[in-house]
C-alpha positions as CSV (number, residue, x, y, z in Angstrom):
1,M,143.3,31.5,39.0
2,L,142.4,29.7,36.1
3,I,140.2,31.2,33.4
4,T,139.0,28.9,30.4
5,D,137.6,29.6,27.0
6,A,135.9,25.8,26.8
7,E,134.3,24.3,23.7
8,V,131.3,22.5,24.3
9,V,131.8,18.7,23.3
10,K,128.5,17.2,23.8
11,Q,125.3,18.1,25.6
12,K,122.3,15.7,26.1
13,E,119.2,16.5,28.1
14,I,118.9,13.3,30.3
15,L,115.1,14.2,31.4
16,P,113.0,17.3,30.9
17,G,114.9,20.3,32.5
18,F,118.0,18.0,33.3
19,Y,120.9,18.1,31.3
20,R,124.5,16.5,31.0
21,M,127.2,18.7,29.2
22,A,130.8,17.8,28.3
23,L,133.2,20.6,27.6
24,S,136.7,20.6,26.2
25,A,138.7,22.4,28.8
26,G,141.9,20.7,29.3
27,E,144.0,22.8,32.3
28,A,141.1,23.2,34.4
29,A,140.3,18.9,33.9
30,N,144.2,18.3,35.0
31,Y,143.6,20.5,38.2
32,A,139.9,19.4,39.2
33,K,139.4,17.8,42.3
34,P,135.8,16.0,43.4
35,G,133.9,18.3,45.5
36,Q,135.1,21.7,43.4
37,F,132.7,23.6,40.8
38,L,133.3,26.1,38.4
39,H,131.9,29.5,38.0
40,V,130.3,29.6,34.4
41,R,129.6,32.5,32.2
42,C,126.0,31.5,30.6
43,G,125.5,34.0,28.2
44,E,128.0,35.7,25.7
45,T,127.2,39.2,27.1
46,L,127.0,40.8,30.6
47,D,123.5,39.7,30.6
48,P,123.2,38.1,32.9
49,L,125.8,39.7,35.3
50,L,126.5,37.0,37.3
51,R,128.1,33.5,36.3
52,R,126.6,30.4,37.8
53,P,128.4,28.0,40.2
54,V,127.9,24.4,38.8
55,S,129.6,21.5,40.4
56,I,132.4,19.1,38.4
57,H,130.4,16.1,37.7
58,A,133.0,14.3,35.9
59,V,136.6,14.4,34.4
60,D,138.3,12.8,31.7
61,R,141.8,13.7,32.2
62,E,143.3,12.3,29.2
63,K,140.7,13.6,26.5
64,G,141.2,17.0,28.8
65,E,137.3,17.3,29.3
66,I,135.0,18.3,32.2
67,S,131.6,17.3,32.5
68,L,128.6,19.0,34.2
69,F,125.1,17.8,35.6
70,Y,122.6,20.4,35.9
71,R,118.9,21.1,36.3
72,V,117.6,24.2,34.3
73,V,115.9,26.6,37.2
74,G,116.4,29.8,36.0
75,R,117.6,32.5,33.3
76,G,121.4,31.4,33.9
77,T,120.9,27.8,33.1
78,A,118.1,28.0,30.5
79,L,121.2,29.8,28.8
80,L,123.3,26.6,29.2
81,A,120.9,24.2,28.1
82,V,120.3,26.0,24.5
83,K,124.1,25.5,24.0
84,E,125.5,23.4,21.4
85,K,128.6,21.4,20.2
86,G,131.0,23.9,19.1
87,D,129.6,26.6,21.4
88,R,132.1,28.2,23.5
89,L,131.5,28.9,27.6
90,N,134.0,30.9,29.8
91,L,134.8,29.3,33.0
92,L,136.6,30.5,36.0
93,G,138.0,27.3,38.3
94,P,138.1,24.5,39.6
95,L,137.2,26.8,42.6
96,G,136.4,25.9,46.3
97,S,137.6,23.3,48.9
98,G,136.9,19.3,47.5
99,F,136.6,16.3,49.3
100,T,138.6,14.3,51.5
101,M,139.9,11.1,50.0
102,P,139.9,8.2,52.2
103,G,142.5,5.7,52.9
104,N,142.2,2.1,52.2
105,S,140.5,1.0,55.5
106,G,136.9,1.2,56.6
107,R,133.6,0.8,54.7
108,V,132.9,4.1,52.5
109,A,129.5,5.0,51.8
110,V,128.1,8.2,49.6
111,V,124.7,9.3,49.8
112,A,123.3,11.5,47.7
113,G,119.8,13.0,47.3
114,G,118.4,13.8,43.9
115,I,120.5,16.3,41.6
116,G,123.2,16.1,44.4
117,I,124.9,13.1,42.4
118,A,126.3,15.6,40.2
119,P,129.5,16.2,42.5
120,L,129.5,12.6,43.9
121,Y,129.8,11.1,40.5
122,F,132.9,12.5,40.1
123,L,133.9,11.3,43.8
124,L,133.0,7.8,42.7
125,Q,135.5,8.1,39.4
126,E,138.3,8.9,41.9
127,L,137.4,6.3,44.1
128,S,137.1,3.8,41.4
129,G,140.9,4.9,40.2
130,L,142.1,3.8,43.7
131,K,140.4,0.6,43.9
132,I,138.5,1.8,46.5
133,H,134.7,0.6,46.6
134,A,132.0,2.7,47.7
135,D,128.1,1.7,48.9
136,V,126.2,4.3,47.3
137,F,122.7,5.1,48.5
138,T,120.6,7.4,45.9
139,G,117.2,9.0,46.7
140,A,114.6,10.3,44.5
141,A,110.9,11.0,44.5
142,T,110.7,8.3,41.8
143,K,112.5,5.9,39.9
144,K,112.8,8.0,36.7
145,Q,114.8,10.3,38.9
146,L,117.8,8.3,40.0
147,F,120.5,9.2,38.2
148,F,123.3,7.5,36.2
149,T,122.9,3.7,38.4
150,S,124.1,1.8,35.4
151,E,127.6,4.2,34.9
152,I,127.9,4.0,38.8
153,K,127.5,0.2,38.9
154,A,130.2,0.1,35.8
155,L,132.9,1.9,38.1
156,G,132.6,-1.1,40.5
157,H,130.6,0.4,43.1
158,S,127.2,-1.1,44.8
159,V,123.9,1.0,44.7
160,F,121.3,1.2,46.9
161,P,118.5,3.1,45.7
162,A,115.3,4.7,47.9
163,T,112.6,6.8,46.2
164,D,109.5,8.4,47.9
165,D,106.7,6.6,45.8
166,G,108.4,2.7,45.9
167,T,108.8,2.7,42.2
168,A,112.4,1.5,42.8
169,G,114.4,0.3,45.8
170,Y,113.8,1.0,49.3
171,R,110.5,3.0,49.5
172,G,111.0,6.2,52.3
173,T,113.8,8.3,52.3
174,V,117.6,7.6,51.6
175,V,118.8,8.6,55.1
176,N,116.7,5.8,56.9
177,L,118.1,3.5,54.2
178,F,121.7,4.6,54.9
179,E,120.9,4.2,58.7
180,Q,120.0,0.7,58.2
181,N,123.7,0.1,56.7
182,P,125.8,2.9,58.2
183,A,129.6,3.0,57.3
184,D,132.8,4.0,58.5
185,R,133.3,7.4,56.2
186,V,130.0,9.1,54.3
187,Y,130.2,11.8,51.9
188,S,126.8,13.5,50.8
189,C,125.4,16.0,48.9
190,G,121.9,16.7,48.2
191,P,118.8,19.0,49.5
192,A,119.3,20.7,52.7
193,G,116.6,19.2,54.6
194,M,118.2,15.7,53.7
195,L,121.8,16.6,54.8
196,K,120.4,17.9,58.0
197,S,118.9,14.4,58.7
198,L,121.8,12.6,57.8
199,C,124.2,15.0,59.8
200,R,121.9,13.7,62.8
201,V,122.6,10.2,61.9
202,I,126.2,10.8,61.5
203,R,126.5,12.4,64.8
204,K,124.5,9.3,66.3
205,H,126.3,6.8,65.1
206,G,130.1,8.8,65.6
207,I,130.8,8.4,61.4
208,W,133.0,10.4,59.9
209,G,131.5,12.6,57.3
210,E,131.8,15.2,54.6
211,V,128.8,17.3,53.0
212,S,128.6,19.3,49.9
213,L,126.8,22.4,50.0
214,E,124.5,24.5,47.7
215,E,124.3,28.4,47.9
216,R,123.6,31.5,45.9
217,M,126.9,32.9,45.2
218,G,127.9,36.4,43.8
219,C,131.8,36.5,42.8
220,G,132.6,32.9,43.7
221,V,136.2,33.7,45.2
222,G,135.2,34.8,48.6
223,A,135.3,38.6,48.5
224,C,131.4,39.3,48.3
225,L,130.6,36.9,51.5
226,S,126.9,36.4,50.0
227,C,127.4,32.9,50.3
228,A,128.4,32.4,53.8
229,C,126.7,29.3,56.0
230,K,127.0,29.2,59.9
231,T,129.6,26.8,61.3
232,V,130.8,25.5,64.6
233,S,133.8,27.1,66.1
234,E,135.3,26.5,69.5
235,G,133.7,26.1,72.6
236,E,130.2,27.4,72.0
237,N,130.8,30.3,69.5
238,Y,130.0,30.0,66.0
239,R,131.4,31.5,63.1
240,Y,130.4,32.4,59.2
241,R,132.6,30.3,56.5
242,R,132.2,31.5,52.7
243,V,130.8,28.2,50.7
244,C,132.9,29.2,47.7
245,V,136.1,28.8,49.2
246,E,136.3,27.1,53.0
247,G,133.5,24.8,51.1
248,P,131.3,23.6,49.4
249,V,132.9,20.7,51.2
250,F,132.6,20.9,55.1
251,P,133.0,18.2,57.6
252,A,129.7,17.0,58.6
253,G,129.7,18.0,62.3
254,E,130.6,21.7,61.4
255,V,127.7,22.7,59.7
256,V,125.3,24.6,61.9
257,W,121.2,23.6,60.4
258,E,118.8,26.2,61.2
């Protein structure tokens, strides 16, 4: 298991409360796969005691850098937000199971809800490197919260925005927009309600899909079971699987939405 003492290369507040941080973490960058996460020690002491799971947002393997995109929601992420260039963070990972990369056939779509673009951007980087084009459906409450649109287009992908207030693109949910333009394969991350709706669409149209889940975590390595989620097993049975180990990426048809 890889533990890295990484140096902060850059930190920028994209919007109030939303930050993008680049870290020098060569070995972790080399091993990282889209959909995986890092378990980050946010403070310099054991307070707060628990690390925080943060999706791997982008990777530059040539520079040996990993980027994180996160929102300040509590004490741990508030400590991350005050980090400056030259500060150090202790990282555990990459951890978890990532996205399954597609072959060269069939139309690929990515559906992101709000900050759900965080792990999907790394996926889009890798797809671009494989010369695979994706239709990217991004949803947010308002235009300001549609993150990285120009950067995604620069990677060679098409962007189809949806906003609740109609300030950009389609007025309505990103799931409704996607259903009007379904694909052969879909990858997604976002709020649980959005993913639940998307999984219904995936099932209705018989689409292959994977979704990245967000759960509170304790250990991050499968020992504490605090991040277990309900999934379909054989027949009509169910089983609980650990988001930190078997996930955070799951086949869309396996997740049981309660």
